[in-house]
C-alpha positions as a Markdown table, in Angstrom:
| # | Residue | x | y | z |
|---|---|---|---|---|
| 1 | Met | 156.9 | 80.5 | 104.1 |
| 2 | Ile | 156.0 | 78.2 | 101.3 |
| 3 | Ile | 152.5 | 77.1 | 100.7 |
| 4 | Thr | 151.8 | 74.3 | 98.1 |
| 5 | Gly | 148.8 | 73.5 | 96.0 |
| 6 | Ser | 148.0 | 70.8 | 93.6 |
| 7 | Asn | 145.3 | 70.4 | 91.0 |
| 8 | Gln | 142.1 | 68.9 | 92.5 |
| 9 | Glu | 140.6 | 67.0 | 89.7 |
| 10 | Asn | 137.0 | 65.7 | 89.7 |
| 11 | Ala | 135.0 | 63.4 | 87.4 |
| 12 | Ala | 132.2 | 66.0 | 87.4 |
| 13 | Tyr | 134.2 | 68.4 | 85.4 |
| 14 | Pro | 134.6 | 71.4 | 85.9 |
| 15 | Ser | 134.3 | 70.9 | 89.6 |
| 16 | Gly | 138.0 | 70.6 | 90.3 |
| 17 | Leu | 140.3 | 73.4 | 91.2 |
| 18 | Cys | 143.7 | 74.5 | 89.8 |
| 19 | Ala | 146.8 | 74.3 | 92.0 |
| 20 | Glu | 147.2 | 78.1 | 91.9 |
| 21 | Arg | 143.7 | 78.7 | 93.5 |
| 22 | Val | 144.2 | 75.8 | 95.9 |
| 23 | Ala | 147.5 | 77.4 | 97.2 |
| 24 | Leu | 145.9 | 81.0 | 97.2 |
| 25 | Phe | 142.8 | 79.9 | 99.1 |
| 26 | Ser | 144.9 | 77.9 | 101.7 |
| 27 | Thr | 147.2 | 80.8 | 102.2 |
| 28 | Val | 144.4 | 83.4 | 102.7 |
| 29 | Ser | 142.5 | 81.0 | 105.0 |
| 30 | Asn | 145.5 | 80.1 | 107.2 |
| 31 | Phe | 147.7 | 83.1 | 107.1 |
| 32 | Arg | 145.3 | 86.0 | 106.7 |
| 33 | Ser | 147.8 | 88.7 | 108.0 |
| 34 | Asn | 150.6 | 87.8 | 105.5 |
| 35 | Ala | 150.6 | 89.4 | 102.1 |
| 36 | Ile | 151.2 | 87.0 | 99.1 |
| 37 | Thr | 154.5 | 88.1 | 97.5 |
| 38 | Thr | 155.1 | 85.4 | 94.9 |
| 39 | Ile | 153.5 | 82.4 | 93.3 |
| 40 | Ala | 155.4 | 79.8 | 91.2 |
| 41 | Val | 153.6 | 77.7 | 88.7 |
| 42 | Ala | 155.0 | 74.4 | 87.2 |
| 43 | Ala | 153.6 | 71.3 | 85.6 |
| 44 | Tyr | 154.9 | 67.8 | 86.4 |
| 45 | Asn | 153.7 | 65.0 | 83.9 |
| 46 | Gly | 154.5 | 62.1 | 86.2 |
| 47 | Leu | 158.0 | 61.7 | 84.9 |
| 48 | Glu | 159.4 | 65.2 | 84.8 |
| 49 | Phe | 158.6 | 68.9 | 84.6 |
| 50 | Thr | 157.3 | 70.2 | 81.3 |
| 51 | Ala | 159.9 | 71.7 | 79.0 |
| 52 | Lys | 157.9 | 74.9 | 78.5 |
| 53 | Pro | 156.4 | 77.0 | 81.2 |
| 54 | Ile | 152.6 | 76.9 | 81.8 |
| 55 | Ser | 150.6 | 79.9 | 82.8 |
| 56 | Pro | 147.5 | 80.3 | 85.1 |
| 57 | Cys | 144.2 | 79.8 | 83.4 |
| 58 | Gly | 141.8 | 82.7 | 83.2 |
| 59 | Ala | 139.9 | 81.9 | 86.4 |
| 60 | Cys | 143.3 | 81.7 | 88.3 |
| 61 | Arg | 144.5 | 85.0 | 86.8 |
| 62 | Gln | 141.2 | 86.6 | 88.0 |
| 63 | Val | 141.7 | 85.4 | 91.5 |
| 64 | Leu | 145.3 | 86.4 | 91.5 |
| 65 | Leu | 144.3 | 89.8 | 90.4 |
| 66 | Glu | 141.7 | 90.2 | 93.0 |
| 67 | Tyr | 144.1 | 89.1 | 95.8 |
| 68 | Glu | 146.6 | 91.5 | 94.5 |
| 69 | Lys | 144.2 | 94.4 | 94.6 |
| 70 | Arg | 142.9 | 93.5 | 98.0 |
| 71 | Gln | 146.3 | 93.5 | 99.6 |
| 72 | Gln | 147.4 | 96.5 | 97.5 |
| 73 | Thr | 150.8 | 94.9 | 96.6 |
| 74 | Pro | 151.8 | 93.1 | 93.5 |
| 75 | Ile | 152.1 | 89.3 | 93.4 |
| 76 | Arg | 155.1 | 88.2 | 91.4 |
| 77 | Ile | 154.3 | 85.2 | 89.2 |
| 78 | Ile | 157.1 | 82.7 | 88.2 |
| 79 | Leu | 156.3 | 80.4 | 85.4 |
| 80 | Tyr | 158.7 | 77.3 | 85.3 |
| 81 | Gly | 159.7 | 75.1 | 82.5 |
| 82 | Lys | 162.8 | 73.0 | 82.1 |
| 83 | Glu | 163.8 | 75.0 | 79.0 |
| 84 | Ala | 162.7 | 78.5 | 80.2 |
| 85 | Val | 161.4 | 80.5 | 83.1 |
| 86 | Tyr | 159.2 | 83.5 | 82.8 |
| 87 | Thr | 158.6 | 86.0 | 85.5 |
| 88 | Ala | 155.7 | 88.5 | 85.6 |
| 89 | Ser | 156.0 | 91.3 | 88.0 |
| 90 | Ser | 152.3 | 91.2 | 89.0 |
| 91 | Ala | 149.0 | 89.5 | 88.1 |
| 92 | Leu | 147.9 | 92.8 | 86.4 |
| 93 | Ser | 150.7 | 92.2 | 83.9 |
| 94 | Leu | 148.9 | 89.0 | 82.9 |
| 95 | Met | 145.6 | 90.7 | 82.4 |
| 96 | Pro | 146.0 | 94.3 | 81.3 |
| 97 | Leu | 142.4 | 94.7 | 80.2 |
| 98 | Cys | 141.0 | 93.1 | 83.4 |
| 99 | Phe | 137.5 | 93.2 | 85.0 |
| 100 | Asp | 137.6 | 94.3 | 88.6 |
| 101 | Ser | 135.2 | 95.7 | 91.3 |
| 102 | Ser | 135.3 | 99.2 | 89.9 |
| 103 | Tyr | 133.0 | 98.0 | 87.1 |
| 104 | Leu | 130.3 | 97.1 | 89.7 |
| 105 | Lys | 129.9 | 100.5 | 91.0 |
| 106 | Asn | 126.6 | 102.1 | 90.3 |
| 107 | Asp | 126.5 | 105.7 | 89.2 |
| 108 | Ala | 124.0 | 106.4 | 92.0 |
| 109 | Asp | 126.8 | 105.4 | 94.5 |
| 110 | Glu | 128.7 | 108.5 | 93.4 |
| 111 | Leu | 125.9 | 110.9 | 94.2 |
């Protein structure tokens, strides 16, 4: 199954959403029982795809990471450009020093 997303721009910047989060939120809302296996990211400038691959912004990387941890399986990330394609094996590989829910645990929770 392929779910698409597009940037949702808004004049009241930064109220828009990136295509990655639009696709992720749609997938989780409509296909809750399906694990997300792969996300492909490309940029089209109105005439053609960009020559170099683009990568998810920090907010999108964080959301990818949290979905990956929640579903307990990696999400492969394909970054497309006309001149090159990069593949990351997981969201974690894009954020090796990431912040996650383990930092929110209180020492008192472990007593």
